[in-house]
C-alpha positions as CSV (number, residue, x, y, z in Angstrom):
1,M,-22.7,-2.8,1.9
2,P,-23.8,-1.4,-1.5
3,R,-25.5,1.6,0.1
4,R,-25.7,3.5,-3.1
5,L,-27.6,0.7,-4.8
6,L,-30.1,0.3,-1.9
7,K,-30.6,4.0,-1.5
8,R,-31.5,4.4,-5.2
9,Y,-34.5,2.1,-4.9
10,M,-35.7,3.0,-1.5
11,P,-38.3,5.8,-1.0
12,S,-37.1,8.9,0.8
13,P,-37.9,9.1,4.6
14,E,-39.5,12.5,4.0
15,R,-41.8,11.2,1.3
16,I,-43.1,8.4,3.7
17,K,-43.2,10.6,6.8
18,N,-45.4,13.1,4.9
19,S,-47.7,10.3,3.5
20,K,-51.4,11.2,4.4
21,S,-52.1,7.4,4.9
22,L,-49.2,7.2,7.6
23,R,-50.1,10.3,9.7
24,F,-51.7,8.1,12.3
25,M,-48.1,6.9,13.3
26,G,-47.2,10.2,14.4
27,T,-43.5,10.6,15.3
28,M,-42.8,6.9,15.5
29,L,-41.5,7.2,11.8
30,H,-38.9,9.9,12.7
31,D,-36.5,7.3,14.3
32,P,-33.3,7.3,12.2
33,N,-32.8,3.6,12.4
34,L,-35.9,3.1,10.4
35,W,-34.3,4.7,7.5
36,H,-30.4,4.3,7.9
37,L,-28.7,1.5,6.3
38,N,-26.5,0.2,9.1
39,R,-25.5,-3.4,9.8
40,H,-28.0,-4.0,12.8
41,S,-31.1,-2.3,11.3
42,V,-30.7,-4.0,7.9
43,A,-30.2,-7.4,9.6
44,R,-33.3,-6.9,11.8
45,A,-35.2,-5.9,8.8
46,M,-34.1,-9.1,6.9
47,A,-35.2,-11.2,9.9
48,I,-38.6,-9.4,10.2
49,G,-39.4,-9.3,6.5
50,L,-38.5,-12.9,5.9
51,F,-40.5,-14.2,8.9
52,V,-43.6,-12.1,8.1
53,A,-43.5,-13.1,4.3
54,M,-43.8,-16.9,5.3
55,L,-47.0,-16.3,7.3
56,P,-50.2,-17.1,5.6
57,M,-52.0,-13.9,6.5
58,P,-53.4,-10.8,4.8
59,M,-51.8,-7.4,5.0
60,Q,-48.2,-8.7,5.5
61,M,-46.8,-5.2,4.8
62,L,-48.7,-3.7,7.7
63,A,-47.6,-6.6,10.0
64,S,-44.0,-6.2,8.9
65,A,-44.1,-2.4,9.5
66,S,-45.7,-2.8,12.9
67,I,-42.9,-5.2,14.0
68,A,-40.1,-3.2,12.3
69,T,-41.0,0.1,14.0
70,P,-40.6,-0.8,17.6
71,A,-37.7,-3.2,16.7
72,R,-35.9,-0.1,15.0
73,A,-35.3,-2.1,11.8
74,N,-35.1,-0.7,8.4
75,L,-38.6,-0.1,7.4
76,P,-38.5,-0.2,3.7
77,I,-36.4,-3.3,3.5
78,S,-38.6,-5.1,6.0
79,V,-41.8,-4.1,4.2
80,G,-40.3,-4.8,0.8
81,L,-39.3,-8.4,1.8
82,V,-42.8,-9.5,2.3
83,W,-43.3,-9.4,-1.5
84,L,-41.3,-12.7,-1.6
85,T,-44.7,-14.2,-1.2
86,N,-46.7,-12.7,-4.0
87,P,-49.6,-14.2,-5.9
88,V,-47.2,-16.2,-8.1
89,T,-45.0,-17.7,-5.4
90,M,-47.5,-18.1,-2.7
91,P,-49.1,-21.3,-3.8
92,P,-45.8,-23.3,-4.0
93,I,-44.4,-21.8,-0.7
94,F,-47.5,-22.4,1.3
95,F,-48.0,-25.8,-0.1
96,T,-44.4,-26.6,0.9
97,Q,-45.0,-25.3,4.4
98,Y,-48.1,-27.4,4.7
99,K,-46.4,-30.6,3.8
100,I,-43.6,-29.7,6.4
101,G,-46.4,-29.1,8.9
102,T,-48.1,-32.4,8.2
103,L,-44.7,-34.2,8.5
104,L,-44.0,-32.6,11.8
105,L,-47.5,-33.2,13.3
106,G,-47.8,-36.7,11.7
107,T,-51.2,-35.9,10.2
108,P,-52.2,-37.2,6.8
109,E,-52.1,-35.0,3.9
110,R,-55.4,-33.6,2.4
111,T,-55.7,-33.9,-1.3
112,M,-55.6,-30.6,-3.2
113,P,-58.3,-30.1,-5.9
114,I,-57.2,-29.4,-9.5
115,E,-58.8,-25.9,-9.2
116,L,-58.9,-24.1,-5.8
117,S,-62.2,-22.6,-4.7
118,L,-63.6,-20.9,-1.7
119,A,-66.1,-23.8,-1.2
120,W,-63.2,-26.3,-0.9
121,L,-61.2,-23.9,1.3
122,S,-64.1,-23.4,3.8
123,A,-64.7,-27.1,3.9
124,E,-61.1,-28.1,4.4
125,F,-59.7,-25.2,6.4
126,H,-60.2,-26.8,9.8
127,H,-58.0,-29.7,8.6
128,I,-55.2,-27.8,6.9
129,W,-54.7,-24.7,9.2
130,Q,-52.6,-26.4,12.1
131,P,-50.1,-28.0,9.7
132,L,-49.9,-24.8,7.5
133,L,-49.4,-22.5,10.6
134,L,-46.7,-24.8,12.1
135,G,-44.8,-25.2,8.8
136,S,-45.1,-21.4,8.3
137,I,-43.7,-20.5,11.5
138,L,-40.9,-22.9,11.4
139,V,-39.9,-21.9,7.9
140,G,-40.2,-18.4,8.8
141,L,-38.1,-18.7,11.9
142,I,-35.4,-20.7,10.0
143,L,-35.4,-18.0,7.1
144,A,-35.3,-15.2,9.6
145,T,-32.3,-16.7,11.3
146,I,-30.5,-17.4,8.1
147,G,-31.3,-13.9,6.8
148,Y,-30.0,-12.1,10.0
149,S,-27.0,-14.2,10.1
150,A,-26.0,-13.8,6.4
151,T,-26.7,-10.0,6.5
152,M,-24.3,-9.7,9.5
153,L,-21.6,-11.8,8.0
154,Y,-21.8,-10.3,4.5
155,W,-21.8,-6.8,5.9
156,R,-18.6,-7.7,7.9
157,F,-17.1,-9.3,4.8
158,W,-17.9,-6.2,2.7
159,V,-16.4,-3.9,5.3
160,S,-13.4,-5.8,5.8
161,R,-12.8,-6.2,2.0
162,N,-13.0,-2.4,1.5
163,W,-10.8,-1.8,4.5
164,Q,-8.1,-4.1,2.9
165,R,-8.5,-2.3,-0.5
166,R,-7.9,1.1,1.3
167,K,-4.8,-0.2,3.0
168,L,-3.4,-1.5,-0.3
169,R,-4.2,1.8,-2.0
170,R,-2.4,3.8,0.7
171,R,0.6,1.6,0.5
172,S,0.8,1.8,-3.2
173,Q,0.5,5.7,-3.1
174,T,3.6,6.0,-0.7
């Protein structure tokens, strides 16, 4: 796996451990698997980050960190992945999840106004929350499974390819 590239963009564990806002977590942040880049911790982080990113909830980063810590997943990767649903990508992703939920539940789709407002959302929330939640959980589970499996396969491919290259270099040197 391209560790150097990932390590270049990840914050240092010491910087996060010494953060004043995270002192309440105590020694939970001292687990090495939260910071090391190994196949299992990165794959778990992919699954957690992708699943939480698809949930329509506030404070996704906190939820991702809360799940990643006891699961011993790479914390920066799992927290960073929730930014897949940012203010630009959130409307089309959640709308697609809502449509999937209505299809699975067999409920009619609600018409969306041209301009979203809090008044419309509060009036329609009781109609849209079930399909949105079902679609979000389903898409999240599917993406988490794909992310975990793809990370495990890609990591194995990368290690195997590097192993073969080293074998070829050793043969050419002799």
